[in-house]
C-alpha positions in Angstrom: 49.3 146.9 130.7 48.3 143.5 131.6 47.8 140.3 130.1 45.5 138.0 130.5 46.0 134.3 129.6 43.1 132.0 130.1 42.0 128.3 128.7 39.1 127.3 127.1 38.0 124.2 125.9 38.0 125.0 121.9 38.1 127.1 119.4 34.6 128.8 119.6 34.5 129.0 123.3 37.8 131.1 123.2 36.1 133.3 119.9 32.6 133.9 121.6 34.5 135.1 125.4 37.4 137.2 122.4 35.1 138.8 121.0 32.4 139.5 123.5 35.3 141.3 125.8 36.5 143.4 123.2 33.3 144.4 122.5 32.6 145.7 125.9 36.5 147.3 125.8 37.1 145.2 128.5 40.5 144.0 126.2 41.7 146.3 123.5 42.7 143.2 121.7 42.8 138.7 122.0 44.8 136.6 120.2 43.8 132.2 120.3 46.5 130.1 119.7 46.0 126.3 120.0 47.6 123.7 122.7 48.4 120.6 123.9 47.8 120.4 127.6 48.5 117.5 130.4 46.8 118.1 133.6 45.4 116.3 136.4 42.0 116.4 136.9 40.1 114.1 139.1 43.1 112.0 140.0 43.3 111.2 136.2 46.2 112.3 134.2 43.9 114.2 131.4 45.1 115.3 128.0 43.4 117.7 125.8 43.5 119.9 123.0 42.3 123.3 123.7 42.9 127.0 123.5 44.7 129.6 124.9 42.8 133.3 124.5 45.6 135.7 125.8 44.4 139.4 126.2 45.9 142.7 125.9 44.4 145.6 128.6 44.6 147.7 131.4 45.1 146.8 135.2 41.7 149.1 136.4 40.0 146.5 134.1 41.2 143.2 135.7 38.2 142.7 138.0 35.3 143.4 135.3 37.4 141.2 133.0 37.9 139.0 134.9 34.3 138.2 136.3 33.0 138.6 132.3 35.2 135.8 131.7 33.9 133.2 134.7 30.2 134.2 133.8 31.0 132.5 130.0 33.3 129.8 130.4 32.7 126.3 130.7 35.3 125.2 133.2 34.3 125.0 137.1 38.4 126.0 137.3 39.3 128.8 135.0 42.5 129.4 134.3 42.5 133.0 134.3 46.2 134.1 134.4 47.1 138.1 135.1 50.6 139.0 133.7 52.4 142.5 134.0 54.1 143.6 130.5 55.2 146.2 128.9 55.2 147.3 125.7 56.5 150.3 123.6 54.5 153.9 124.2 52.6 153.6 120.9 51.1 150.3 121.3 50.3 150.8 125.3 48.8 154.2 123.8 46.5 152.3 121.4 45.3 149.8 124.3 44.7 152.9 126.8 42.8 154.3 123.9 40.6 151.3 123.3 40.0 149.8 126.6 37.3 151.1 129.1 38.4 151.5 133.1 
């Protein structure tokens, strides 16, 4: 199982990406969290209110999931971070059952 951490510009963008990748079974589950972000862009310190999209899927889906996110995302350089994860067996089985490989 992997977690894919994606920062989106707002809830609408996060919702759109989440619904599409779950519908396509590239991810079994998606969660959205509001965040405050601080970063440099164009040599300027920037502060934004953004949304983190956390996707739960299988590692075999990562390349297709990353491609789909890049096509839907509004940022020039979206943060798409793959995190290896372990969970209880029942949940891991549910993830596998609800994703395509």
